[in-house]
N, C-alpha and C positions, 0 to 999 in steps of 0.2 A: 889496528883492530877496530871493528865497528860492532855496535850492539844491535841485535835484531830481536824485537819483541814479538812473540807469537800470540795467537788469539787467547790462549789460556793464561796469558800474563807472564809466562816464562821468558827470560832474557838469555839469549845465547850470543857468544862472541865469535866472530869470523873475521878473516882477513878481508880488507877492502877489495872489491872486485868479485866477491863471491856472487853466485847466481842463485835464484830461487830453487832451481833444480839441485844445486849443490846442497842447499839447506835441506831439501826434501830427502836426499840420499843420506844425509847425516842423521836423519831421524829414523828412516827405514827404507829399504829398497822397495818394499811393497807399496809404500806411500808414493815413492817417486814414480812408479809405473802408472799410478792413477792421476797424477797431477797434470792438469791441462793448461793452467795459466797461474798467475799470481797477482795479488793485490798488495802493492807496496805504498804505504802512506796514503791509502784510499784510492790509488790509481791502478787499474788493471794493466798488467804488463806481461811480456813474454817471460818464460821461465829461464831463458838464456841471457837476459839482459844483466850486465854487471851492476851490483849494488855497492855504492861507494860511501854512503852516509848511514848514520843511525836511523832506525825507523821501525814501523810496525809492518809485519809481513803475514799475509794469509795465503795459504796454498789452496788453490781452487781446483776442485775435482768435479765430476759429473753431477754430484749432488748439489752444487752451488749454481745459482742462477747465472752468475758471471762466467762460470766454467762452461755451462751449456752454451751460452752466447758465443764464447770464444770458439768452441768446436764447430758451431753452426756457421760462423763467419769463415772459418777455415774450410768448411765443406763447400761454401760458395766458390772459393778459389779452386778447390778440387774439381767442381763441376765445370768451371771455366777452362781448366786444363783439358778436361775430357772433350768439351765443345770445340776447343781449338784443334784438337787432334782429329776430330770427326768432321769438322766444318772449317777447313782452312780459310783464313781471311775474316772470320767472324770478329765483330767489334763489340766492346764491352762498355756498358754504362756503369751502374753501381750494383754491388752485391752484398747487402747487409744481412746480419742475423735479425730475425723477427721473433715474436713471442714463442712460436712453435716452428722452428726450422730456419729457413733462409730463402732468398731468391736472388737471381741475377737478371738484370735487364740487358738484352743483347740485340745486335743488329746483324742479321744474317745476309745482308746485301741482296735482297730479293728472293732468297730461299725461304722455305717455311718448315716449321716443325709441327708435327701432329702428336696427339697423345700416344700413338703407336710407337713413336720414336723415343719416348721417355725411357723405356726399358733398355734400349741400345745405349743411351747416354749413361744410365745407371750402371750398366755392366762395365762400361769403360771406366767410370769412376772407381768401381770396386777393384778393377785391374790395377789402376794407378795407386790406389790406397795401399795395396799389398806391397808396393815398392818401398813403402816406409820412408818416403822422401822427407827431409827436414825442411822446416820453414825458415828461410834465411832472410834476415832484415839487413838493409843497407841504406844509408843516407845518401841522397843524390842532390846535386844542384838543380835549380830550376831549368837552367839551360840544357843540362844533360837529360832531364826528364822530358823536356819538350822535344829534344833530338830523338830520343828513343821512340816516343809515340808518333812523331812525325814519320819516321822510317817505317813504323808499323801501320801507318795510315789509319790511326784510330782517333777520329775527331772528338769523340766523347771524353776520352781521357785528357786530351788537350784542353777541352773546355773546362774540366775540373782543375787542371794545373793552373789555368789562367787566374783563378781566385786564390791560389796559394802563395805564401811568402817564401822567398829563398831562405834556405836553412831549416825549413820545417817539413821538407818533402822526403818521404821514405818509400822504397820499393820492397816488396816481399817476393821471394822466389821459392817455388817447390817444384822439383822435377824440371820439366821443360817450360814452365809457365812463370812469367813475371808480371806483377800487377802493382799499380799505384795504390798504396794502402798505408794507413796509420797503424794498423794492427790493433791489438796483439793477435798472435796465433798460437795454436797448439804446437807442441814440440815437433811432431811429425805426422804424416798422413796415416800411419799404421794404426793410430787410435780409432780411426773410423772403420767400424766393422759391419754396420748394417745401414743400407741406403734405400730411400724411397723418394722418387720424384713424383710429386702429387698432382700438379696441374699446370696449365699454360694460360697466360692472360696477356692482355695488351696494356702498355703503360707509356704515356707520353714522356719524352725525355725531360727531366727536371720538373715533371708534373704540369707542364705547360702545354695546353692543347694546340698551341700554334707550332709546337715542335713536332719532330717525327715520332710516330708511334713505334715503340720497340716491343720486342717479345720478352715477356717476363716468365721465367721458369721457376716454379716453387719446388722445394724439397725439404726433407728432414733426414737426419742421421742419428744413429745411436751407437754406443759402445758394444752392444750385443744384439743379436737377432731376436732374442727373447723380448727385450725391451721394445724393439720396433713392432713385433707382433702384438704386444699388449697395447701399444699406442694405436695401431691400426684398428684393433678391436674397439677401443674407446671412440675412435672417429666414426665407426659404423654405428655405435650406440648413440652418438651425438646426432647423427643424421635422423635416427628414429625419433629422437627427442626434440628435434628442431621446432621451436615455438611457432614458426610460420606454418609448418606442416600440421602440427597438432592443433594450432589455433583454428585452422580451416576444418579439420576433421571433427573437432569438438564444438564447432559453431560459436566461437568466442568473439572473433573480430574479422574485419575485412578491410580492404583498401579500394578506393575508386579513383581513377585518373581524373574523372570529372570533378570530384571533390578536391583533389590535389594530392600530389606525391607527399608521403610522410605525414599524412593526416588520417589516423586510424578511425574507423567506424566501428563502434562496439555493438555487437549483436546482443539480443536479449540475455543469453546465457553468460556472455562476457560482461555485460553490464551488471548482472547479478553478482558475479565474482568480484568486480570492482567495488560494488556497494558494500559487500560483506567485509572486504578488507578495510574500507573506509570506516564502517561502523565499528569494527574491532578496534581500530586505532583511536577513533573519536571517543569511545567509551574510556579507554585507558588515559587519554589526554584530559578528559573532564575530571576523572578521579585524581589526576596529578595537578589540577588547578589551572588548566589552560582555558581560555575563553575563545569561542569561535568568532571569526570575523569573515566578511565577504568583501572582495574588492573587484573592480571592473577589469575587463580583458584589455583595456587600452588605458593609456595615460598620456598626459601632455609631454611633449618632447623635453621640456625644461625639467620635468621630474627626474628623468634619467640623465640629464646633464648634471644636475645637482648630485645625484648618487654616484656618478662616475661610470655608470653602465653604458651610457652612449659612447663615451670615449673608448671603453674597453671592448664592448660587444657590438658597436654600431655596424660593423661590416658583417657580423653574423646574425643580425636581426633583420626582420622585414623592414622595408623602407618606410619613412614617415607617411602618415595619412594626412593629406591636405584637406582642410575644410573650406567652405565658402568664405570664411572670415580671412581677410588678408593677413598673411604671415602666421596663421595658426596651424600648428602641426601636432598630430598625435602619433603614438606608436603602439603597436601590439606589444604588450608587456613581456620583456625577456626575463624579468625577475619579480617576485612578490614583495621583496623587502622594502623598496622605496615607499610602496603604498602603506605598509605596516608602520613605517616611520611617521607618516602623516597621520595615521590613526592615533598613535601615541601622542602626537603633538596637539591633537584636537582638544585636549583638556589638560589643565595644570596637574602636576604630580608632586606628591610629597614623598620623602624617604620611607614613610610608613606604607605607601601604596605599592612599593616595589618588593619583590619582582612582579612585573606585569608580563603575562604570557599570552600572546595572540597566536591562534592556529587557524590555518585555512588550507583546504584542498584547492589550490589555485592553479589554473591552467595558464601556462606561459608559452611563448612562441619564439623560436630561433630558426633562422634560415640556414639549415644544414645543406651542404653541397649535395647535388644529385647523387654523386657516386658514393657518398658516405651514408646514405639512408639504408637502413637494414631492419626490416620487420618492425618490432616494437622497441628494439634497443637503440635505434637512432631515428628519431622522428622530428617533425617540425613543430608539432603542437603536443605538449605533454603536461600532465598534472602532477604537481609536487605536493607531498604531504608536508607543507611548509609551516614552520612556526618560528616566531621571533620573540625572544625573551629579553626584557629590558630590566636590568638589575643594578644595584650598587656595586662598586668595586669589591667590597668585602663579601658579596654574595656570589661572585663569579664561580668560584671553585665548587661550592655546594650545588649550585644550579647545573653546572657542567656534569657533575657526578650523577645527578638525578636524570639528566638526559641520557647518559650512558646506560643507566638502568633501564630506561624505556626502550632504547635500541636493542639491548640484549633480550628484553622481554619479547619483542617482535621476532627476533631471530629464533629464540627458543620455541615460540608458538608455531613456527613454520619449519622447524627441524633444520635450520642452518646452524650447524654445530662447529664447523671448522672455519675460523676467521682470525684475521690479524688486524690490529688497529694501526693504521698508518698515520704517524704524526707528520703532517705536511707543512713544512716551514718554508720561509723565503729562500730564494737563491742567495748563496753566501757572497756572491760577487755582484751580480746584476740587480740593483735595487730600483732601477728606473720603472719597472713594470708594476710597482706597488705604490699605493697611496698611504699617507699617514706618517707619523713620526716614529723614529727608532724606539723611543721610550714606550709608546703604546704597543708597538710590535713586540718588544721584549716582554712586557707584562702579559700580553695575550699568549705568546708562545710558552711562557713559564706556567700559566694556568692550565694549559692543555697537558703539558708534560707531567705536572704534579697530579692532575686528576686521573690520567691514565695509569700512573704508578699506584695511586691510592686504590684503584679498582682492580689492580692486579692483571691488567690486560697484557696480552702478548703483543709487543709493539715493534715497529720498525720506523726509522726516521728517514724521510725523503726531503731533501732540499730542493727548492724550486717548484714544489707542487702546491704551495699555498694559493688561496684565492687572492685577487688583487687587493682586497680590502682587509684580509686577515688570515692567520693560520687556521688549520682545521685538523680534525681527527676523522679520517676516512676509514670505514670498515671494509676490508678486503675479504670477501667471503668465497670459500671454495664450495662448489656444488657437488652433486653426487658423482660427477665424472672427474672431479679434481680440477676443474677449470676455475680461475680466479675472476671475481667480479667485484667492482666497487659499488656498494649499495648504500648503507646509511652514512650520513655525514653530519658533523657538528663543527661549528666555526665560532670563534671569538672575534668580536669586531669592536674596536675603539674608534673606528674612523667614520662610519656612517652617522653615528650620533653627533659627531662634530660637524659633518657636512650639512646635516639637517637641523643643527642647533637645538638638539633635544636636551631637555633639562628636567631636574627635579629639585625641590627645595629640601636641603638637608637638615639635620638636627641643629645645625648651627645657624639656621635661618638664611643660609647662603645658597645660591644656585650652583648645581653641580651637573656634570654630564653622566648619564647612565652608560653602562656597558651593554652591548647587544650580543646575544648569542643566537646564531642561525642554526636550525636543526631540521633534518628530514630523515627519519628512520627508514622509510622506503626509498627515498631519493625521488625518482620519477616513478609514478604508479605504472606507467607503460613498461618501462625497463624492468621494474621489479617483477611484474607479472610474467614478462618474457623469461626471466631467469627462473622464476618459480615453476613455470611450465616445464622447462628443461630439467630442473632439479628433480622434480617428482615424476617426470615423464607423463604429465597430464593426469596422474592419479592424485588428485588433491585430497587433503585431509577432509574427513566427513563434515566438519563444522563449516568448511569453506566451499565445498563443491556445489555448483549450481543445482544439479539434480542429485538428490541423495538416494532415491529409491525409484526403480522402474517396476511397475506392476505389469505382469505378463499373464493375461487370461489365456487359457489353453484353447477355448472356443467361444463362439458368440454366446453360448448358454451361461458363461461365467462373467459376462460383461457387467451385468447389474451388480454382482458381488464386488467386482473390481472397482466400480465407481463408489460403492459404499466404503471399501477399504481406503480408497484415495481421499474421500471426504474426512474419514476419521484421522488419517495421517495429517491432513491439512490442519485439522482442529488441534493436533498435537504439535503444530509448527514444524512438521517434517516435510521437506520438499519432494514431492512424488509426481510421476507422470505415468499414464497408462499407455501401453503399446497395444492398440486395439486393431492392428492390421490383421488381415486374414492370411497369416503366415504360420508355418509349422513352428512349434515351440522351440525346437532345436535351433532354428535360424534366429529366432528372437533372442535366445540366450547368447548365441555367438556375437550378434550385433551389439547387444548391451555390454558384453565384455569389451568389445573393441571401442565402445563409446566411453569406457572407463567409469561407468556408473557404479558406485560402491555396493549397493544392495539391489537384489532382484527378488520379487515376490511372485512365485509361480502359483497360479490359482486354477485348480481343476474341480471336478465334481467332489472329490474327497475333501478338499479344503473348504469348499462352499458348504458341504453337509455338516462338517465338524466345526465350522466358523474359525478356521485356522488359516495360516499362510505358510507355504513352503519357502524357506529362506535360502538364498544363495549369496555368498560374499564374493565380490570381484577378486579373481585370481586365487581364491581359496576353495571355491566349490560349494557343495551342498552342506548347509548347517542344520537341516531337518525341519520338521514342522513345529510351529509355535503358535500360541495364542497371540492375537494382535497386540494385546496389552504387554505381553512379554517382549515382543519385537520392538515396540515403542520404547520400552525401558532400556533395551539393549542399545538402540540408536542414541537415546538421550545421554546415556552414560558415556558413550564414545565421543559425543559432541562436547560434553562438559569437560572431559579429560584432555581435550585437544591432543589426542593421540597422534603421533606423527604418521607420515605416509606409510601405507601398507601395500 
């Protein structure tokens, strides 16, 4: 008999050789029908694999991330089976699950597939899914694997097999299709009830532009049609909220090929938005004891060699800048932290001086590949709301908790209410990609774990996601559409203080190393604004929006009164613009609504005579006539309250 420990801590005994599906059935038949895969001792596996040792078992359903990924990987195999039936001789590259769905790279041998063909392929997938074919796993020798795909004339699978070791190769078969695959897979195709193939793209084999361009077909599947319909509705809403589309419509930012790809140009309204976000955080930082610093956009190459950034990020950075001085090289800075280390080092420190908190909105540069650039979310030049805290070891936990408070204050002010704190630790096996001693890493990791627990954060632990110099706490935020983004980050670092030989004199009159905390509540301002735009659909909270009020005179006769109102609003520090175009008032109102400006003041003869303003609220309509003082008080109250998006 073996002992199986379930997620609730319950321990059940089974005969050796029991499968996860057997365990599910022993709990309930209803559960067994929902199980897609299992996680045994932390490894995702098929529900049909025999279990022969004691261990922990989690039964994965559609509500689990790994359960979804297993179904989507199986859906890629189902699509491959459909393609093979419709296009005999098709060859297959790779077909993984991705964050939302799956894809398969294929070679049609000179044939082509258009968007019109996707429905035909989808219909064939649905037909095959109804056959409820089981996914059968079998181990094969390298020789047999090569023989199978040689006979099938599939050079892509042969190329993959070349890198595999004998004794580690498995095939999966469902219906009439067999694929080289590590698995795992769902029990059978019948689980797949709703299918949507979304788009077609090109992809070089193994991501190398010297190789052949393959056709990549993307798709997504669900256990019910209702869930697919809900997903497609969200996709349509996401298109409307796309920050690239809204950024153009709201005149926030633009790009120019002459300036350079991935280098955003901020238009006046976008610059105002940025400045308000910066002012908001700068005020909170000053109240929390941060001191502003400013560092240059470049640094001597040796600075980044010392920090380790050149070794780790050299390939992703712009190449060194050579000066007329022989052998002198500078780099566009990829990080602000080395500069802040040098600022700390510029004067002696006592234990009484710590903690020292330096803050900077510093622009950094990284050479993102052309194909990875995407609006404001992936750019080559971006501004970090960077701060570095230098503290004594006994201050680390308190300072870390204070930074968590600051991050949560930012999220609350911008209505990001659904978030998880990801504790990003070292890879448990591959330690070569990290710098520093195990002792320092253990101290840093423990400080993060304890601080997150003390603050009662909902956390997940991810191994292998730490920065090369230290572990971190990453805030994974869900937006209004349920999409997950990594925004704020806090990192504990014992390593850069050693590399830069940072010191303070302790109470014992001896020299000691400070501990460094890196933090950025926004992360990248560019990326944060992109997420914010899509989160609120361009309807920013009143305190943040570039234009708070649009004044709409009905005719030229009301122009002088409109200018008087605008001046009074300006004196009250309310951001207002006049629409003085010779257009009908209905058109002005419609266009102001589309521009997502929170308030409109319609001014006609009646308003001018009574010294009032007719107030309209974006998406709410007419609020009636008010004295200007009454309207100013209304706006001021909403700004101060930091009311969320409306």
